[in-house]
C-alpha positions in Angstrom: -84.5 -175.8 55.6 -82.8 -172.4 56.0 -81.4 -171.1 52.8 -77.7 -171.5 52.3 -75.3 -170.1 49.7 -73.0 -172.6 48.1 -69.8 -171.7 46.3 -67.9 -174.4 44.4 -64.4 -174.3 42.9 -64.3 -176.0 39.5 -61.1 -178.0 38.9 -60.7 -180.9 41.4 -63.9 -179.9 43.2 -66.9 -179.8 40.8 -64.9 -181.3 37.9 -62.8 -184.5 37.8 -60.3 -185.7 35.3 -57.4 -184.1 33.4 -57.6 -180.5 32.2 -58.5 -181.4 28.7 -61.0 -184.0 29.7 -62.8 -182.4 32.7 -66.2 -183.9 33.5 -68.8 -183.4 36.3 -69.5 -186.7 38.2 -73.1 -187.8 38.0 -73.5 -187.8 41.8 -72.4 -184.2 41.8 -75.0 -183.3 39.3 -77.7 -185.0 41.4 -76.5 -183.2 44.5 -76.7 -179.8 42.8 -80.1 -180.5 41.4 -81.4 -181.3 44.9 -79.8 -178.3 46.5 -81.3 -176.1 43.8 -84.8 -177.7 44.2 -84.6 -177.0 48.0 -84.1 -173.3 47.2 -80.5 -172.9 48.0 -78.2 -170.4 46.2 -75.6 -172.1 44.0 -72.5 -170.4 42.5 -69.2 -171.3 40.9 -66.2 -169.7 42.6 -63.1 -170.0 40.4 -59.7 -168.4 39.7 -60.4 -168.8 36.0 -61.4 -165.9 33.8 -65.1 -165.5 33.6 -65.1 -166.7 30.0 -63.2 -169.9 31.0 -65.8 -170.7 33.7 -68.9 -169.7 31.8 -69.2 -173.1 30.1 -69.4 -174.9 33.4 -71.8 -172.4 34.7 -74.2 -173.0 31.8 -73.7 -176.8 31.9 -74.8 -176.9 35.5 -77.7 -174.4 35.0 -76.1 -171.8 37.3 -76.8 -168.1 37.0 -74.1 -167.0 39.5 -70.4 -167.1 39.6 -67.4 -165.5 41.4 -64.6 -165.7 38.8 -61.2 -164.1 38.0 -60.0 -165.0 41.5 -62.6 -162.9 43.1 -62.5 -159.9 40.8 -65.6 -160.7 38.7 -69.1 -161.4 39.9 -72.0 -162.8 37.9 -75.4 -162.6 39.6 -78.5 -163.8 37.7 -76.4 -163.8 34.5 -75.3 -160.1 34.9 -71.5 -159.7 34.8 -69.1 -157.2 36.4 -65.3 -157.5 36.2 -62.6 -155.5 38.1 -59.2 -155.6 36.2 -55.8 -155.8 37.7 -53.7 -152.7 38.4 -52.6 -151.6 35.0 -49.3 -150.0 35.9 -48.3 -152.9 38.2 -48.8 -155.3 35.3 -46.8 -153.1 32.9 -44.0 -153.1 35.4 -43.9 -156.9 35.5 -43.9 -157.1 31.7 -41.2 -154.5 31.3 -39.0 -156.3 33.9 -39.6 -159.6 31.9 -38.5 -157.8 28.8 -35.3 -156.6 30.4 -34.5 -160.1 31.7 -35.4 -161.9 28.5 -38.3 -163.8 30.1 -41.2 -164.9 27.9 -44.7 -163.6 28.9 -48.3 -163.4 27.7 -51.4 -161.4 28.8 -55.2 -161.7 28.9 -56.8 -158.3 28.3 -60.4 -159.4 27.4 -63.0 -161.8 28.7 -62.2 -164.6 26.3 -60.4 -167.9 25.9 -57.4 -166.0 24.3 -54.0 -164.9 25.6 -51.7 -162.6 23.7 -47.9 -162.8 23.5 -45.0 -161.5 21.4 -43.3 -164.9 21.5 -43.9 -167.7 19.0 -42.4 -170.2 21.5 -44.8 -169.4 24.3 -47.0 -172.5 23.9 -44.0 -174.8 23.8 -42.7 -173.3 27.0 -46.0 -173.1 29.0 -46.9 -176.8 28.4 -50.7 -176.3 28.3 -53.3 -176.0 25.6 -56.5 -174.9 27.4 -56.3 -171.4 26.0 -55.8 -170.1 22.4 -52.5 -168.2 22.2 -52.4 -165.3 19.7 -48.8 -164.4 18.7 -48.3 -160.7 17.8 -44.6 -159.7 17.7 -45.6 -156.0 17.7 -48.0 -156.3 20.7 -47.9 -152.9 22.4 -48.5 -153.8 26.1 -48.3 -150.2 27.1 -51.5 -149.4 25.2 -53.5 -152.1 27.0 -56.1 -150.5 29.3 -57.3 -153.6 31.2 -55.2 -156.5 32.3 -57.0 -159.6 33.6 -54.0 -161.9 33.8 -50.3 -161.9 33.0 -48.5 -165.2 32.4 -44.7 -165.3 33.1 -42.6 -168.3 32.0 -40.3 -169.1 34.9 -39.5 -171.9 37.3 -40.2 -171.4 41.0 -36.5 -170.7 41.5 -36.3 -168.2 38.7 -39.4 -166.4 40.0 -37.4 -164.8 42.7 -35.4 -162.8 40.1 -38.5 -160.9 39.0 -38.8 -158.2 41.8 -42.0 -156.7 40.4 -43.9 -159.9 41.1 -43.8 -159.0 44.8 -46.1 -156.1 44.1 -48.9 -158.1 42.4 -51.0 -161.1 43.3 -49.7 -164.4 41.9 -50.6 -168.1 41.7 -48.6 -171.0 40.4 -50.3 -174.1 38.9 -47.3 -175.7 37.2 -43.5 -175.6 37.3 -43.4 -173.8 34.0 -45.2 -170.5 34.7 -46.5 -168.1 37.4 -49.7 -166.3 36.8 -50.3 -162.7 37.8 -54.0 -162.9 38.7 -56.4 -162.0 41.5 -56.3 -164.5 44.4 -59.0 -163.5 46.8 -62.1 -165.7 46.2 -63.1 -165.0 49.8 -63.4 -161.3 49.1 -65.4 -162.1 46.0 -67.8 -164.2 48.0 -68.2 -161.4 50.6 -69.0 -158.9 47.8 -71.6 -161.3 46.4 -73.2 -161.8 49.8 -73.3 -158.0 50.4 -75.1 -157.6 47.0 -77.6 -160.3 48.0 -78.1 -158.8 51.5 -77.6 -162.3 53.0 -75.7 -163.4 56.1 -72.2 -164.8 55.5 -72.8 -167.3 58.2 -75.0 -169.2 55.7 -72.1 -169.6 53.2 -70.8 -173.1 52.4 -67.6 -173.3 50.2 -66.1 -176.3 48.5 -62.4 -176.4 47.3 -59.3 -178.4 46.8 -56.3 -176.3 45.8 -54.0 -173.6 47.0 -56.1 -170.8 45.5 -59.0 -171.9 47.6 -57.2 -171.2 50.9 -58.4 -167.6 50.7 -62.0 -168.7 50.8 -61.7 -171.1 53.7 -62.6 -168.5 56.3 -63.9 -169.0 59.9 -67.0 -166.9 59.2 -68.7 -169.8 57.2 -68.6 -173.5 56.6 -65.7 -174.8 54.5 -65.5 -178.3 52.9 -62.3 -179.7 51.5 -62.3 -182.5 48.9 -60.5 -185.7 49.7 -58.0 -184.8 47.0 -57.4 -181.4 48.5 -54.0 -180.1 49.6 -53.1 -180.6 53.2 -53.3 -176.9 54.1 -56.9 -176.8 52.9 -57.8 -179.9 54.9 -56.4 -178.4 58.0 -58.6 -175.3 57.6 -61.7 -177.2 56.7 -64.8 -177.8 58.8 -65.2 -181.1 57.0 -63.1 -183.2 54.7 -65.1 -185.2 52.2 -64.1 -187.9 49.7 -62.4 -187.3 46.4 -64.1 -185.4 43.6 -64.5 -188.6 41.6 -65.6 -190.6 44.6 -68.9 -188.8 45.3 -67.2 -186.0 47.2 -69.8 -183.3 46.8 -72.7 -185.7 47.4 -71.1 -187.3 50.5 -70.4 -183.8 52.0 -74.0 -182.6 51.4 -75.4 -185.8 53.1 -73.0 -185.5 56.0 -73.9 -181.8 56.6 -77.6 -182.6 56.4 -78.4 -180.7 53.1 -79.3 -184.0 51.4 -81.0 -187.1 52.7 -79.1 -190.3 51.9 
């Protein structure tokens, strides 16, 4: 079979279950092993920081990953990360300071985020990252921003004018993330590095930050649990992540024999 290049989102695509109890379905693991044995290229494609996706990459035996919303690329275990625009991030933080809005930042490739505010964790309502509180945090001295987290509702978001000049994503009603949001561009850079045709790309996704990688140049598969916009863009809609979605799609598309 002709070699194809598979890119998989993590949450809701490769991994099922709640955030703190994510697991890879057994049928997904079998499908990935077969694809790998057939000589296909396999990569994770996630909005997470590289460090937040690295565990899944190693668990699945992958050596390749597009992470940081398309701004980082790992090929054969070798990592390169492009940070966000430094001044644009500082502008967001300074406006938050003027408005009395709580914020945090990630400025290294780790599971940590940094904030001046002791109540950040209570306001963000998540626990998948370690929060380091430093009341004297000097954000103006930070050279590389990978994410900025702003505590605000969707309605309050409109008050922060500087957010219109940075890429953003929202995964909860409590916070908006300033983060790269072009997985599709990350895939294109990966394919250019590999010297391979983008027509041979196959992407799998389920959420709003996957829309940017559901492009007409290649094959796009939406999970059964995907948002409607993604299903409308997809070449094929499979079953839910926890209902053999990856396996069923690979069988339907002819990559695996039933």
